[in-house]
C-alpha positions in Angstrom: -10.4 20.7 -70.6 -13.5 19.2 -72.2 -12.3 15.7 -71.2 -11.7 16.9 -67.6 -15.3 18.4 -67.4 -16.7 15.2 -68.9 -14.8 13.1 -66.3 -16.1 15.4 -63.5 -19.6 15.0 -64.8 -19.3 11.2 -64.9 -17.8 11.2 -61.4 -20.7 13.4 -60.2 -23.3 11.1 -61.8 -21.6 8.1 -60.3 -21.6 9.7 -56.8 -25.2 10.6 -57.2 -26.0 7.0 -58.1 -24.1 5.7 -55.1 -26.0 8.1 -52.9 -29.3 7.2 -54.4 -28.5 3.5 -54.0 -27.6 4.1 -50.4 -30.8 6.0 -49.7 -32.9 3.3 -51.4 -31.2 0.6 -49.3 -31.9 2.6 -46.2 -35.5 3.0 -47.2 -35.8 -0.7 -47.9 -34.5 -1.4 -44.4 -36.8 1.1 -42.8 -39.8 -0.3 -44.6 -39.8 -3.7 -42.9 -43.2 -5.2 -42.8 -44.5 -6.6 -39.5 -47.9 -8.3 -38.9 -49.4 -8.3 -35.4 -52.1 -11.0 -35.1 -54.5 -11.4 -32.1 -58.0 -12.7 -31.4 -58.1 -10.5 -28.2 -58.2 -6.9 -29.4 -61.4 -6.4 -27.5 -59.4 -6.7 -24.3 -58.0 -3.4 -23.0 -54.7 -5.0 -22.2 -54.2 -6.2 -25.7 -55.1 -2.7 -27.0 -52.3 -1.2 -24.9 -49.9 -3.9 -26.1 -50.6 -3.0 -29.7 -50.5 0.7 -28.9 -47.0 0.3 -27.5 -45.8 -1.9 -30.3 -47.2 0.5 -33.0 -45.5 3.5 -31.4 -42.1 1.7 -31.5 -42.8 0.4 -35.0 -43.5 3.9 -36.3 -40.2 5.2 -34.8 -38.4 2.4 -36.7 -40.3 3.2 -39.9 -41.9 -0.3 -40.2 -45.1 -1.0 -42.0 -47.3 -2.6 -39.4 -50.5 -4.5 -40.1 -52.8 -5.2 -37.1 -55.0 -8.2 -37.6 -57.9 -9.0 -35.2 -59.7 -12.3 -35.5 -62.3 -11.1 -33.0 -62.2 -14.0 -30.6 -61.6 -16.7 -33.3 -58.4 -18.4 -32.3 -58.5 -20.9 -35.1 -58.6 -18.1 -37.6 -55.2 -16.9 -36.4 -53.7 -19.9 -38.3 -55.1 -18.6 -41.6 -53.9 -15.1 -40.8 -50.4 -16.4 -40.1 -50.4 -18.1 -43.5 -51.6 -14.8 -45.1 -48.8 -12.9 -43.5 -46.3 -15.4 -44.8 -47.8 -15.1 -48.3 -47.5 -11.3 -48.0 -43.8 -11.9 -47.3 -43.7 -9.9 -44.1 -40.3 -9.6 -42.4 -41.6 -10.6 -38.9 -44.8 -11.6 -37.1 -46.0 -10.8 -33.6 -48.8 -12.9 -32.0 -50.9 -12.4 -28.9 -52.4 -15.9 -28.6 -51.6 -19.4 -27.2 -48.8 -20.6 -29.7 -49.8 -24.2 -29.2 -53.3 -23.5 -30.5 -51.8 -22.0 -33.7 -48.8 -24.3 -34.2 -49.8 -25.1 -37.8 -49.5 -21.4 -38.8 -46.3 -21.0 -36.8 -44.8 -23.9 -38.7 -45.6 -22.2 -42.0 -43.8 -19.1 -40.8 -40.8 -21.1 -39.6 -40.5 -22.8 -43.0 -40.6 -19.4 -44.7 -37.8 -18.2 -42.3 -40.0 -15.5 -40.8 -39.4 -14.9 -37.1 -42.4 -14.8 -34.7 -42.4 -13.0 -31.4 -45.0 -13.6 -28.7 -46.5 -10.6 -27.0 -47.9 -12.0 -23.8 -48.7 -15.2 -25.6 -46.8 -18.1 -23.9 -43.5 -19.8 -24.5 -43.0 -22.2 -27.4 -40.0 -23.5 -29.5 -41.7 -22.0 -32.6 -41.4 -18.5 -31.1 -38.1 -16.5 -31.2 -39.1 -15.2 -27.7 -42.2 -14.2 -25.7 -42.4 -10.8 -24.0 -44.7 -10.8 -21.0 -45.2 -10.1 -17.3 -44.3 -12.7 -14.7 -47.8 -14.3 -14.3 -46.5 -16.6 -11.6 -45.4 -13.7 -9.4 -48.5 -11.6 -10.1 -50.9 -14.5 -9.3 -49.0 -15.2 -6.1 -49.0 -11.6 -4.9 -52.8 -11.1 -5.6 -53.8 -14.4 -4.1 -51.7 -13.8 -1.0 -53.3 -10.3 -0.7 -56.8 -12.0 -0.7 -55.8 -14.7 1.8 -54.3 -12.0 4.1 -57.3 -9.7 3.8 -59.8 -12.4 4.8 -57.7 -13.7 7.6 -56.9 -17.0 5.9 -60.5 -18.2 6.0 -63.6 -17.8 4.0 -65.3 -18.8 0.7 -63.7 -17.4 -2.5 -64.9 -17.2 -6.1 -62.2 -17.5 -8.8 -62.5 -16.2 -12.3 -60.0 -18.0 -14.6 -59.3 -18.6 -18.3 -57.3 -21.7 -18.9 -57.4 -21.4 -22.7 -54.8 -18.7 -22.7 -51.4 -19.6 -21.2 -50.5 -16.3 -19.6 -53.8 -16.3 -17.8 -53.9 -20.0 -17.2 -50.8 -20.0 -15.1 -52.3 -17.3 -12.9 -55.1 -19.6 -12.0 -52.7 -22.5 -11.3 -50.7 -20.4 -8.9 -53.7 -18.9 -7.2 -55.1 -22.5 -6.7 -51.8 -23.4 -5.0 -51.9 -20.4 -2.7 -55.5 -20.8 -1.7 -54.9 -24.6 -1.3 -52.2 -23.8 1.3 -54.9 -22.2 3.6 -57.1 -25.0 5.0 -59.8 -22.6 6.0 -60.2 -21.1 2.5 -62.9 -22.8 0.3 -63.2 -22.2 -3.4 -66.9 -21.7 -4.1 -66.6 -21.8 -7.9 -63.9 -21.6 -10.5 -65.6 -19.7 -13.3 -64.5 -19.3 -16.9 -66.4 -16.4 -18.4 -67.2 -15.8 -22.1 -64.6 -13.2 -23.3 -65.9 -12.4 -26.7 -67.3 -9.1 -25.6 -64.4 -8.4 -23.2 -65.7 -10.5 -20.3 -67.5 -8.1 -18.1 -71.1 -8.9 -19.0 -70.8 -12.6 -18.7 -68.8 -12.4 -15.5 -71.5 -10.2 -14.1 -74.2 -12.7 -15.0 -72.2 -15.6 -13.6 -71.5 -13.7 -10.3 -75.2 -12.9 -10.0 -76.0 -16.6 -10.2 -73.4 -17.3 -7.5 -74.7 -14.6 -5.2 -78.3 -15.9 -5.7 -77.1 -19.4 -4.7 -75.2 -18.0 -1.7 -77.6 -15.4 -0.3 -76.4 -15.3 3.3 -74.2 -12.4 4.5 -70.6 -13.6 4.8 -71.2 -16.6 2.5 -68.8 -15.0 0.0 -65.6 -13.6 1.4 -63.7 -12.7 -1.7 -63.5 -12.7 -5.5 -60.1 -13.4 -7.1 -60.0 -12.7 -10.9 -57.2 -13.6 -13.2 -57.8 -10.3 -15.1 -59.8 -7.1 -14.4 -62.9 -7.6 -16.6 -64.3 -10.5 -14.5 -63.5 -8.5 -11.3 -65.4 -5.5 -12.7 -68.4 -7.8 -13.6 -68.4 -9.3 -10.2 -68.3 -5.8 -8.6 -71.4 -4.8 -10.7 -73.2 -7.9 -9.6 -72.4 -7.4 -5.9 -73.4 -3.7 -6.0 -76.7 -4.5 -7.9 -77.5 -7.2 -5.3 -77.1 -4.7 -2.5 -74.3 -6.6 -0.9 -71.5 -4.1 -1.1 -71.6 -3.6 2.7 -70.7 -7.3 3.3 -67.0 -6.6 2.9 -66.5 -8.9 -0.1 -62.9 -8.3 -1.2 -62.4 -8.2 -5.0 -59.0 -8.4 -6.6 -58.2 -8.3 -10.3 -55.2 -8.2 -12.5 -53.9 -5.8 -15.2 -55.0 -2.5 -13.4 -56.8 -1.2 -16.5 -58.4 2.3 -16.3 -61.8 1.0 -15.1 -60.2 -1.1 -12.4 -58.0 1.8 -11.2 -61.1 4.0 -11.0 -62.9 1.3 -9.0 -59.9 0.9 -6.6 -59.7 4.6 -6.1 -63.2 4.7 -4.7 -62.2 2.6 -1.7 -65.0 0.1 -2.3 -65.0 -3.7 -2.7 -62.5 -3.7 -5.6 -59.4 -3.4 -3.6 -56.4 -4.4 -5.6 -55.0 -5.3 -9.1 -51.6 -5.9 -10.6 -50.4 -3.1 -13.0 -48.8 -4.6 -16.0 -46.7 -2.3 -18.1 -48.7 -3.0 -21.3 -47.1 -0.2 -23.3 -43.8 -1.5 -22.1 -44.6 -5.0 -23.2 -45.5 -3.7 -26.7 -42.3 -1.6 -26.8 -40.1 -4.5 -25.7 -41.8 -6.8 -28.2 -40.8 -4.3 -30.9 -37.3 -4.2 -29.5 -37.1 -8.0 -29.9 -38.4 -7.7 -33.5 -35.8 -5.1 -34.2 -33.0 -7.3 -33.0 -34.3 -10.2 -35.1 -34.5 -8.0 -38.2 -30.8 -7.2 -37.7 -30.0 -10.9 -37.7 -29.5 -11.3 -34.0 -30.3 -14.5 -32.2 -32.4 -14.0 -29.0 -31.3 -16.5 -26.3 -34.0 -15.7 -23.8 -37.2 -17.7 -24.5 -39.1 -15.4 -22.1 -38.5 -11.7 -21.5 -40.3 -10.3 -18.4 -41.4 -6.7 -17.9 -41.9 -5.6 -14.3 -45.3 -5.3 -12.6 -46.7 -3.4 -9.5 -49.5 -4.2 -7.0 -52.0 -1.4 -7.1 -54.2 -0.5 -4.1 -55.9 2.6 -2.9 -52.6 3.7 -1.4 -50.8 4.0 -4.7 -53.5 4.1 -7.4 -53.2 7.9 -7.8 -49.5 7.4 -8.8 -50.6 5.6 -11.9 -52.6 8.5 -13.3 
């Protein structure tokens, strides 16, 4: 009897150890460490990306470290190296991968997968989750061309240093170039360190001053919303709102949606599903952590053209 009780006790202890081991393994899997690195956290779009990613990461039980280099792209390389030294399980970037290739090489050598979150495609990334910038730029540029009847002088706000935004400008150039009576007054690259509104406003003020006649500016096309909002402020402050200058942005952030809803000069923007991009990036990370190989170099999340006719539907 005593031997039987002893065996039962040993068996019970063994079972408890197996259960504890299983629980600890589960906790180890749930505690995957993921670093999210970006120089653009001042941008509302990036804030929403990160919000979507963090929400999904919390559901998965991951430890997520958000690293903002505050506009310093070069610093991303050092932060990538830091993440590798911290032995994270995966990295997510929101920056041009070609500009931080040295850091991505370090991650690859360490066997740490890197996912782009609206960053641009690159062989050093497992995949890039983004909106279809080509389609967005085409739709907004065509909107402008149609609104001004295929003729007039257009101001463009672009940012060629960041691939997802750079391709928007390239496509818009092609669209406008197909209308012989559309003239590009200026192709402006604003300072984005403070988000881009203030410098875009200042640059638009200078353009308006150099083109004082009514009708000298037909439209403003912006590759994202901050320059469009800055241009709107400049046009309003100059007392030129009644000239019918058409303003179109991209991203449909809350400020842009509010401006569109008033029915003024800011007429349209493209709504990217920023939260969806963050969620999808987390999904890709989860697949990689399970050992899957992602075949798609780019994963697109759908977008919607927002005008006064449907802006209320986004609230």
